[in-house]
N, C-alpha and C positions, 0 to 999 in steps of 0.2 A: 443636584445641578443636570442641565442638560449635557449630552456629548455632541463631539462635532458631527457626528453620521445624522443627527437630528436635523441638521438643515438641509436633508434631502429628503425628496418624497418617495422614501423607500420603506416605510415604517408596515410592519406584519401585525403590530399588536398595538393596543391602547398605552404603550409604555414609551420610555425612553431607553435609546440605544446603550445607557449605560448600565442597563441590566437587559437579561434575556428573559423569556416567556417563562420557563422552567426554571425551579427552584432547586432541582436535581443536582448536586455536587459534581456528578459527572458530565454535565453539559460539556460540549468541545466544539471546535469550528477548527478543520484542519486542511491543509493542502499537503500533498504527496506527490513526488517525481521521482521518475527514473532514466536512466540514459544508458545506452550501451553503445560499443563499438562494432558490433557486428561479429568480430572475429573471435570474441570470448576472451579478449585481454583485460578489459578495464569494464567494469558495471558500477555505477553511481545509484545511491539511492538516498533522496533527501525528503525533507517536510519542515512544515512549520504551523504551530497552533496555538490556539488563545483557548483558555479556560475561565472564562467570566467568573463562575461562582467559586473559584477555588483562588482567582485573582492572579495567575500566572499566565505567561506566554514563555513558549520555547522553540526550538529549532534545531535540527540534527542534520548532518551530510555524512555518508559512510561510502568510502571505495572499496572494492575489493578487485585485487591483481594478484593471481596466482592465488597462493594459500595465505596471503596477507591481507588484512581488513583493516582499514583505518577509519577512524571515526572520530568526529568533533561534535560536540553539543554546546548550546546557548541557552541560558534561562533568565529571566528576570521578573519583578513585578509586571501586572498588566496596570496599565497607565489608561487613559483615555481611549475609546475603541473609535478607530477613526479610517482613513483610507491608507494610513502609513501603516505597511505590514514590515516589522523589523524587530529584531531582538540582537543584542550584542552586535557581532560582525557579520550576521545574516541578515538579508532583506529579499522582498519578493515587489516586482514593480509590475502593474498590470498594464501593459502596452496596447493593447487593443482586446475588450473582454471576448472572453471564449475564444481566443484565436492566437494572439501574443503577448508572451510573458516574461519577464526579465529575473533570472533568480542569481542574486550575488553572495558568495562565501567567503569571508575575510578572516585567513587563519593561517600561519604559518605552515602547520602540517598538512591541512588541506583547503584550497581555495579555489574558487572557480568565479567565472563572469559569462553566465549562459543565457542565451535568449530560445525560447521555445516558440516552434509555430506549428501550429495544429495542420494535420494533413486532412482530416476529416471533421465535420462538425462534432461538437460534444453532445454524447448522449445520457440523457438520465437513466441511472438505472433504477430497478424494483427498490420498494423501501426494505431497508434488512433491520429485522425483529428478533432478537434472540432473548428468549424468557428464563428467569429463575423462578419457577413456581407462579406465582401470580405478578412477581416483577420484572418489567423490562430493563434487563441489563445492558441490552443496546437495541436502540431504535434511534435509525439514523436515515439522513438522506444523502444521495450522491450523484455527481456525473462525472464521467471520465471521457478521457479523449486519448488520440494518438497522434505523434508528429514527429518531429526533427528538432535536434538541437542544433547551435551555434556559438562559438565564442572559446573560451581557455579555460582549461583544468590543471591545476598544478598540485602533485600528490608528493609530500615528502621532498620538495624540491624540482621535481621532474616535470617540466611543462609540457601539455599534451593539447595538441591544436585539434578542436572539435569541429569537424567539418559537417556539415547538414546533409551531404551526399552519403555520409558513411554512418553518421550518430542518428541513432533512433530511440523510441521509448514511448511511455505513455505517462498521463497524468490523471489524478483525481482531485475532486474536491469534496469533503464530508463534511456533516453538521450534525447535531443530535446529542445522544446521550450514549456513552461507551465507558467502561472502567478506566479512569483516569487518575491521577494523582497517588496520594498514599493509599495502601491498602485498607479497605473498610473490615471490620469483623466479620469472620466467614460465617459465624452462626449457623444455621442449619445446613448450610452447603457443605461444611466442613464433614459433617457425618453422613451426607447424604449427595455424595458428588456427583457430577455428570459421568456418564459412562465411557464417552469419548466425543469426538469433534472432528469431522471432516470437512476441509474447506478446501474450493477451487476458485481463482479467479484467474481468467485468461484475456487480457485485451492484446488483439494482434492487428497489425496494419499489414495489408496487401497492396498491391499497386492500384489497385482499382476498387478498393472496398475496406472496411474495418470488421472486425467481428469481436463482441465483447461476450463471454461466459462467465456466469457465477453460478456454483452449484455448492449447496451448504446440506450436511446429512447430520443424522443423529446416528449414535451407535448402532441402531439397528437396521439404517440405511434409510428411514425415513426423511423425505426430502423436505427442509423447512425453507430454503429458498432456490430458486429455481429462474434462470434469466439468461436469454441467448438470443442475440440481436446481430444482425449485418447492418452497417452504416454506410449510405452509399454518399456519394460526394456532393449530390443536390438536397441531402439533410433528409432524404428517407429513412425510416427505421424499420427493418424487415424483420417481424419476430421468428426465430428457427425452432420453435417447438420446445420439446423435452430433450436436455442432451444426453446422450448415454455416452458413459466416459468410462473409459478403460486406461488405466497406468501400471505400467511395468517398473517395478522396483528393483533396484540393486541387491542381487540375493545376499542377505544377513543385514538389511538395513531398510529404512522406509524411505530412503534417496530415489525420486523418480528417475528413469534413465529414458522413457518414451512414452508417450501417450496418445490416444487415437480419441475423437471427440466426433459422435455421428449426430448430424443435427437432422433438420427438415426445413426446405424452402417452404416460401409462402405456396409455390405452387405446388407444393406435396413433393419434390423430386429430394431426393437424398442428396445432402452436403455434409463431405468428411473432412477432418482438418486432422493432420498428422504432425505431431511435435517433439521435437527434442529439446529437452532442457538443457541448458548449457551452465554456464558458471552461475554460482548462486550466492546471494548474502541472506544469512539468517538475520531477521528482523528482531530476533532478541538477545543478538551479538553487537551491543554497541548503538544500535539504534532507537531505543528506549521502549519497544513492545514488549508485550505481555511476556513475563518468565526473563526479562532481562534483570539479573541482580544488581545491576550498577547506577542504574536511572531508568525511571519510568516517565513518561509524558505527563505534564502536569503537575507533577512533585516540586514542592517548594524547596530550591536549592539556595535560597537568598537573592539578594539583588546582584544584578550584573555577573551572573556566576559563567564560568564556561569549563570545558574539560576538554582532554583529548586523550585517545586510547588508541593502542595498535595490537590486534589481535594475531596469533599465528594459528589458523584453525586445524593446525594437526598436533598442536599442543593438546596432548590429553585431557587436560584440565579444562580445556575450550571445548574440543571435539567431543566430550560426554555431554555438553548442554545442547548440542545440537539438533537431536531429535525431539525437543520439548518447546517447539515454538514453529511460527510460521517462516518459510523462507522463500525469495524471491529469485526466481531463475529466469535468467535470458532466453526467451523462446524463439526457435526457428521453427518455421511453420510451413507445411504444404497445404493448399486447398486447391484441389483439382491441378491444374497447370500453374497455377500462382505461388510464389513463394513469397512469405511472409516472415515478419519479426516483430517480438513484443514481449510481453510479460505472462509467465508461468508462475503464479503465487501459488503455495499447496501447504496446507498442515495437515496432516494424520496423526490424531493424538488419542491415544487411549483405545478402546475397542472400536473395531468398524467391522461389521458381521460382513457386509458385500465384499470388502477386500482380503476378508480372512485373519485380519487381525483381532485376537480374542482379549488381549489385555493392553496394558502400557509397554510391557516387554517383548510382545510380539513383532516379528520381522518377517521380511519376506524370505520364503524359501532358497 
């Protein structure tokens, strides 16, 4: 049967939109958002995804305040793919493509009605490919944007006014292949696991420009993804060369406390960004990302499913999980005389020779 989107002249393959061009079970299509109030008191991370080959759609929202992280999640069977993006009490409305988005979450423990306005044009990122032997386990496209939020947020009955002069953040849209749903048999990977994975994703908003940096490295420091650009208000995208990254970690941990990224402008001049990471949301604690033992994106939880969880990040049982996944931090940045805000997303898992982490148990001196 045709799908509602088949009415539009947007096809990319000789297929109905009732199916995707890849038969890989891990095909996904997802939106990600974050919002912070700049003083470090409140940090919201949220997302919505569809998994056509698994027949699932889901969404999550998570807020950290102090050491408490509150998460709500929704999941359901995927119906006809159309322009209506919703699941349970969560929905996304595209008010103006690539510019203004409304995101609504209706839940007693965590709710919001927020409108996003892009401060600079959305920028297309480099394709993201991660191989396991000869098989791509990640093969995706993505665009990113920095901007501001306006509306209301309520956390456990406490209402917060979201003022666009104060609240900033970033968003991205990605689609393609990445591990989702129930775990597949590990096979050879169980006996020959990757030695380490080092990841850095930094979209930053400054008054006159935006900067987006992505770096991925293997255990020996081999760089497998390198993307650094400056986005100007008129839509120009300036490549910033090969980022040289230095991260200072809190002693006895892998928690970043400061970072410096040295870039190169198009005219050859040096461009340095200094970053202080603030409050962080571990994405594998309630948000469904890899390593979350309670829920994973794309998992079949039954029809009209929802759940809510409250985490004390100082609880030893929760704290023990924190080093084994990616964490999103509020980023306070300086670039020359410009002050900026954004996201500092980082994972340092297992061995990473350039940092001096010899194995999974290594920490900063």
